[in-house]
Every structure is written in C-alpha cells, then in structure tokens.
C-alpha positions in Angstrom: -60.8 -10.2 -75.2 -58.9 -13.3 -76.5 -55.2 -13.3 -77.1 -54.0 -15.7 -79.8 -50.6 -17.0 -81.0 -48.7 -15.9 -77.8 -44.9 -16.3 -78.1 -44.3 -16.8 -74.3 -45.8 -18.9 -71.6 -47.2 -17.5 -68.4 -47.1 -18.9 -64.9 -50.8 -19.0 -63.7 -49.7 -17.9 -60.2 -48.0 -14.8 -61.7 -51.1 -14.0 -63.8 -53.3 -14.3 -60.7 -51.1 -12.0 -58.7 -51.2 -9.4 -61.5 -54.9 -9.6 -61.7 -55.3 -9.3 -57.9 -53.2 -6.2 -57.9 -54.4 -4.6 -61.2 -58.2 -5.1 -61.1 -60.9 -4.0 -58.7 -62.0 -7.5 -57.5 -63.9 -6.0 -54.5 -66.1 -3.9 -56.8 -69.7 -5.0 -57.1 -70.8 -6.8 -60.3 -67.2 -7.3 -61.4 -65.8 -10.8 -61.8 -62.5 -12.2 -63.2 -62.1 -15.8 -64.1 -58.9 -17.7 -65.1 -59.4 -21.0 -66.8 -62.9 -21.1 -65.5 -61.9 -20.4 -61.9 -63.1 -17.2 -60.3 -60.2 -15.1 -58.8 -60.9 -13.6 -55.4 -58.9 -11.1 -53.4 -56.0 -12.6 -51.5 -56.3 -12.6 -47.7 -53.6 -13.4 -45.1 -53.9 -14.2 -41.4 -52.3 -12.2 -38.6 -52.8 -9.2 -36.3 -55.0 -6.7 -38.2 -54.7 -3.0 -37.7 -57.6 -1.2 -39.6 -57.4 2.6 -40.0 -59.5 5.4 -41.5 -58.2 8.9 -41.6 -59.5 12.1 -43.2 -57.6 14.7 -45.2 -58.7 17.9 -47.0 -58.6 15.9 -50.3 -60.5 12.8 -49.2 -60.3 9.8 -46.9 -57.3 7.4 -46.5 -58.4 4.0 -45.3 -57.1 0.4 -45.3 -55.6 -2.3 -43.2 -52.1 -3.3 -42.1 -51.5 -7.0 -41.1 -48.7 -8.2 -38.9 -48.0 -11.8 -39.9 -46.9 -14.4 -37.4 -43.1 -15.0 -37.4 -43.6 -18.5 -38.8 -45.3 -17.2 -42.0 -43.1 -14.1 -42.6 -41.7 -14.0 -46.1 -39.4 -11.6 -48.1 -41.8 -11.9 -51.1 -44.3 -9.1 -51.8 -42.8 -6.8 -49.1 -44.5 -3.5 -48.4 -48.0 -2.0 -48.3 -50.0 -1.8 -51.5 -51.2 1.7 -52.3 -54.4 1.5 -54.3 -56.2 4.2 -56.3 -59.8 3.3 -57.2 -59.1 -0.2 -56.0 -56.1 -0.8 -58.4 -52.6 -1.2 -57.0 -50.3 1.5 -58.3 -47.2 0.5 -56.3 -45.9 -1.0 -53.1 -44.6 1.5 -50.6 -42.5 0.9 -47.5 -43.1 4.2 -45.6 -39.8 3.6 -43.6 -40.3 -0.1 -43.1 -37.1 -0.8 -45.0 -35.1 0.5 -42.0 -36.8 -2.0 -39.6 -34.6 -4.9 -40.6 -35.9 -8.5 -40.5 -39.2 -7.6 -38.7 -40.3 -5.7 -41.9 -41.0 -9.1 -43.5 -43.9 -9.5 -41.2 -45.8 -6.4 -42.4 -48.3 -6.5 -45.2 -51.4 -4.5 -46.0 -53.2 -2.2 -48.4 -54.2 1.5 -48.3 -56.8 3.2 -50.4 -56.4 6.9 -51.4 -58.5 7.7 -54.5 -57.4 11.4 -54.6 -53.7 10.6 -55.2 -52.4 11.9 -58.6 -50.5 9.2 -60.6 -47.9 9.5 -63.3 -48.9 8.9 -66.9 -47.6 5.3 -66.9 -49.5 4.6 -63.6 -46.4 3.2 -62.0 -45.9 5.9 -59.3 -47.3 9.1 -57.8 -46.6 12.8 -58.3 -44.5 13.1 -55.2 -44.3 16.9 -55.0 -48.1 17.4 -55.0 -50.0 18.5 -51.8 -52.2 15.5 -52.1 -49.2 13.1 -51.7 -47.8 15.2 -48.8 -51.2 14.9 -46.9 -51.2 11.1 -47.7 -47.7 10.7 -46.3 -48.6 12.5 -43.1 -51.4 10.0 -42.5 -49.2 7.0 -43.3 -46.4 8.2 -41.0 -49.0 8.2 -38.2 -50.2 4.7 -39.2 -46.6 3.3 -39.3 -46.0 4.7 -35.8 -49.0 2.8 -34.6 -47.8 -0.4 -36.3 -44.4 0.0 -34.6 -46.1 0.2 -31.2 -48.2 -2.9 -31.9 -45.0 -4.8 -33.0 -43.2 -3.9 -29.8 -46.2 -5.1 -27.7 -46.3 -8.4 -29.6 -42.6 -8.8 -29.2 -42.9 -8.1 -25.5 -45.6 -10.7 -25.2 -43.5 -13.3 -26.9 -40.5 -12.5 -24.6 -42.8 -12.6 -21.6 -43.9 -16.2 -22.5 -40.3 -17.3 -22.9 -39.3 -15.7 -19.6 -42.2 -17.3 -17.8 -41.4 -20.7 -19.1 -37.7 -20.5 -18.2 -38.6 -19.2 -14.7 -41.1 -21.9 -14.0 -38.5 -24.6 -15.0 -35.9 -23.0 -12.8 -38.2 -23.0 -9.8 -39.1 -26.6 -10.4 -35.5 -27.6 -10.5 -34.8 -25.8 -7.2 -37.8 -27.5 -5.6 -36.6 -30.9 -6.7 -33.1 -30.2 -5.5 -34.2 -29.1 -2.0 -36.6 -32.0 -1.7 -33.7 -34.4 -2.4 -31.3 -32.5 -0.1 -33.4 -31.5 3.0 -30.3 -30.6 5.0 -29.7 -27.7 2.6 -33.3 -26.5 2.6 -33.9 -23.3 4.6 -37.6 -24.0 4.5 -37.4 -27.3 6.4 -38.3 -30.7 4.8 -40.0 -30.4 1.5 -42.2 -33.4 0.5 -41.8 -35.0 -2.9 -45.3 -35.2 -4.6 -46.5 -38.4 -6.3 -44.3 -40.8 -4.4 -47.0 -43.1 -3.0 -50.0 -42.9 -0.7 -49.6 -40.0 1.6 -46.3 -39.1 3.3 -45.3 -42.4 4.7 -47.0 -45.1 6.8 -48.6 -42.6 9.2 -50.5 -41.1 6.4 -52.3 -44.4 5.5 -55.2 -45.1 7.9 -58.1 -47.6 7.2 -61.6 -46.4 7.8 -62.4 -49.2 10.4 -59.2 -48.5 12.4 -60.0 -44.8 12.4 -63.5 -45.2 13.6 -62.4 -47.6 16.4 -59.7 -45.2 17.6 -62.2 -42.4 17.6 -64.5 -44.4 19.9 -61.6 -45.3 22.2 -60.7 -41.6 22.8 -64.2 -40.2 23.4 -64.0 -37.4 26.0 -65.7 -37.6 29.4 -68.4 -35.2 30.5 -65.9 -33.1 32.5 -63.6 -33.0 29.6 -66.5 -31.9 27.3 -67.4 -29.0 29.6 -63.8 -27.9 29.7 -63.7 -28.0 25.9 -66.9 -26.1 25.6 -65.6 -23.4 27.9 -62.5 -23.1 25.8 -64.4 -23.0 22.5 -66.8 -20.4 23.8 -64.0 -17.8 23.8 -62.1 -18.6 20.6 -58.8 -16.7 20.1 -58.2 -15.5 16.6 -54.7 -16.0 15.4 -53.3 -13.1 13.4 -52.4 -14.4 10.0 -49.0 -13.3 8.6 -49.5 -11.3 5.5 -47.2 -12.3 2.7 -45.5 -9.3 1.0 -47.2 -8.2 -2.3 -45.2 -8.2 -5.5 -44.8 -4.7 -6.9 -44.8 -4.6 -10.7 -43.2 -1.6 -12.4 -44.2 -2.4 -15.9 -47.1 -4.4 -17.5 -44.6 -6.8 -19.0 -43.4 -8.0 -15.6 -43.3 -11.8 -15.2 -44.3 -13.3 -11.8 -44.0 -16.9 -10.7 -44.9 -18.3 -7.3 -44.0 -21.7 -5.7 -44.6 -23.2 -2.3 -41.6 -24.6 -0.4 -42.8 -26.5 2.6 -44.8 -24.0 4.7 -43.4 -21.0 2.9 -44.2 -19.5 -0.5 -41.6 -17.8 -2.6 -42.4 -15.3 -5.4 -40.1 -14.2 -8.2 -40.7 -11.1 -10.2 -38.7 -10.4 -13.4 -39.1 -6.7 -14.3 -37.3 -3.7 -15.7 -35.3 -1.8 -13.1 -32.9 0.0 -15.5 -29.5 -0.8 -16.7 -27.9 0.9 -13.7 -30.2 -0.9 -11.2 -29.2 -3.9 -9.1 -28.9 -7.3 -10.7 -31.4 -8.7 -8.2 -32.8 -7.9 -4.7 -35.3 -9.3 -2.2 -38.2 -8.1 -0.1 -39.2 -10.7 2.4 -40.1 -13.8 0.4 -40.2 -11.9 -2.9 -37.1 -12.0 -5.2 -36.8 -9.3 -7.9 -34.7 -9.9 -11.0 -33.7 -7.0 -13.2 -34.1 -8.0 -16.9 -32.4 -4.7 -18.0 -29.2 -5.6 -16.1 -26.2 -6.6 -18.5 -25.9 -9.9 -16.6 -29.5 -10.8 -17.4 -29.1 -9.7 -21.0 
C-alpha cells in the first residue's frame, strides 16, 4: 500500500513506535520495513521477571522488566497488553499508586482470549475473561513489588556498607595518630616505610651472623628437646559471632592492634535500642529514629 499526497509530516520515531505496538513483529514470515530499514521489536535492559499463568480461558504470559534507576523515564509508562501480538492498550494494574518507582516498570503481557471493544482501544471490562486476566496480573504485580523491595534493599545495603567502611577507617586513623586515646594499645600506621621502625630492618648477613653467635650448647639443646616433647596447647580465645536478624544486615570488621572489632547494622525495630554491644561486636539499629 502506498499513500500519496499526504497533508502532514510524520516523525519517523513516532511511526516506528506505532508499528512496534500495532503489528505482530515477532510472528514468523512477517517483516515491516520503513525507508528500507527493517523494524524489529524494541528491547530494554533491566531485571526481567517472566511469567506464565493459566486460566480457564487460556494462558496469560509475558515479561515485566525493572529498569535501572539511571534509565527510568516517564515516557511509555505501564505494561503493554497484547491480543494476538498487537498492543491494545497500556495498563498500570495499580502501578500508578507506587509514585516515582513506577517509572522503572515496563513490560508486555499476552492474553489472546481477551474481548476487545469495537474500536480496539480497550477491553470489555465486565466480562469473565477480563476478571480472570486481572486476577493473574494482580498476582504478577505483587511479585514485581517484592522484587523491587529486594533491589531497593540491595542498593541501601551497598550505601550502608560503604559509609560504615569509611567510618571505621577514620576511627582507625584517628586512634593511630592518638595512641594515648586508644583502648586497644598502639595501632601501627601502614605504609609508613620499611617495617615498624629501625628494629624491623635487618640485613641478611647481620641476621645470619647473629644466629651463629647464639647457637645453643648441647645441654641447652637437651633442655629444649625436653620442653618441646610435651607441648602445651594454649586455648585460643573465641571471638563472639555476629548474629544477623535479617538477610539485609551489613557487617564490617576491622583490626585494631591485637583486637578485631565487628559492626553489624541490622533491623531491631523502632522501639529497640539505638545501639548495643556484645564483646567486640557493636550492633546498630537501622530502624531507630536516630539512624533514620
């Protein structure tokens, strides 16, 4: 079909978008070209949630994609509902109440059994087919909500871990520069030269000569052998284990002198303590109003 003497101009991007929505590009032996260029289905990158559900009228299948925050856009919001591979309309399925995060949700769903209106711009909403379809999509949207919460928790966990690591490094530097205030004793500053002062630098020759000078006599050797024959095992002090209440807990450890300190940021409830300690473990409550 060729259209001649058109009275308006068309933006090629708008034409491509309409063709992608209104033609079955994924069907076999079906090709659409615009100005000699083949049009292919659009694809976006993100966290994909495929689904396939059965109803008494037929299957409901498709895919919801959660876009990265950096590529979220208010354009083309919603999930495309397709009947026989042709988009009838975009539906939100309650996403409009999610606020800004709804701009990260895209996808398409196929339900060939849905009855459409005569102008093919919507569906017959009071039909049993549409009610069955909505029940399936309500379930899918709940799953999308769970995934979004997990992804948000993962992002928050990364931010908390980074902030906690920086705080521990600042404390370490402060105690190393002020040993009088350190409850752990002197804390060495790493990377300040060879070893920890002159005593740490020893040439190979000098070391070998000193080793010869202090060789034990036979009597001393026998005494040493008698002592080593009955070795005494020193009981190692067990450091307290960090108890995580939730999978989103953030744990950072740092060694201060001879002692290690662990910090755990976790959920202990709004009415829980701001923070508390168990041995060398410090717990911080991220649900406390002060943390928030």
